[in-house]
N, C-alpha and C positions, 0 to 999 in steps of 0.2 A: 492565533497562528494558519488559516487558512490561507492567509498570504504566504506565507513562507515554505508551502509546501508547492512544486510545482508539476503538473501534468500536462503532458501534452497532448495534443488534439485527440491525437489516433488512441492514447491511453484512457483518456476520458470515455471516446466513445467506445473503445473496449468495454470498460465496468457499468457504462448504463447498458448494452447490451446482454452483461453476464448477469444483472441484476432483473433486465427485463426477463430474460429466460431462465430465471430461477423463482422467479414471482417475489422479489425481494426489495427492500430500498435503503438498505444499508450494506454496504461492504466495509467491514471493520480489517484494518491493519494493525496488527500489534509485534512488538518486538519482545521474545519469549526467548528465555535462555535455553542452548540446543546449538545444534549443529555441529559442524566441524570447526567452525572458528567463536562459540562463545555465544553467539545469540542467532537467531532464524528467525526469517519475517514469516507473519503467520497472518493467514487469512480466510476469513469467515463470513457467515452470513449471519449477523445475530438477528434474533427476534426484537429483543430488548437492550437499549442502548444506556450508557451513562450519561446523562445531561452533561459531566461535566469532562467530558469527551472533547474532543476536536473536531469539529466537522468542515468538510469541505464539498461544497457543493458541487454537484457532478450535471445536472438540472431543475428544474423547477421543483423534481419531487424523490430526486435519487442523491444519497451522499457517499462520498467517501469519511469513513470515520476512524480518527486515530486515538487509539486508548491513551488516553491519560497517563498512565504509568511508561508508555513507551516513547510519547511526545519528547523530552529529549534527545531520546537517540533518534528520531527522524526527521527534526523539522531542519529545513533547508536542504530535503531531498529532493530528487525530482523523478519521476517517475513516466518512463515511456513502454507503449508497447511496440514490439519488435516482431518482424517475420524474416524469416532465415530459410534457407533450405534445409537444414535440420529440424524447421519448427517454429510456432509464436512461442511468445512469455512476454510479459514484464520485465522490465529492465530498471531495476533501482539504482539509483547513484546519489549515495548518500554520503557526504562531507565528514560525517562523523563520525564514519569508518576510519579507524586505522588498520585494519587489514579485513578480508574478504575470503573465501574459499572459492576456490576454481570454477564453482559451477555458479558462484554469485547469488545463492539463497542462505548464506551466513555470512556474520560480520561480528569483529570485535570493536 
């Protein structure tokens, strides 16, 4: 699945810098129940990971991990890092989402 998750160079750099700043090797992305549209994107820095999860290498020793239970909801998505006058954020384009909330943090 690593080949069907797309990260822009800006998103990759942002995640690597975030992992370095927090002295972590993995950033985990899950789709959890909640949010105003049914599911929300949940980011965390796990100390332990499940070897059955999907790993997207960011560099030689840092990885984005996609929770195996969330994988079918997140595959084919694109992650970008966007800077604007109102702030900076990771922007997810998820073709599996049939609708999203106004803030873009939850989907159905």
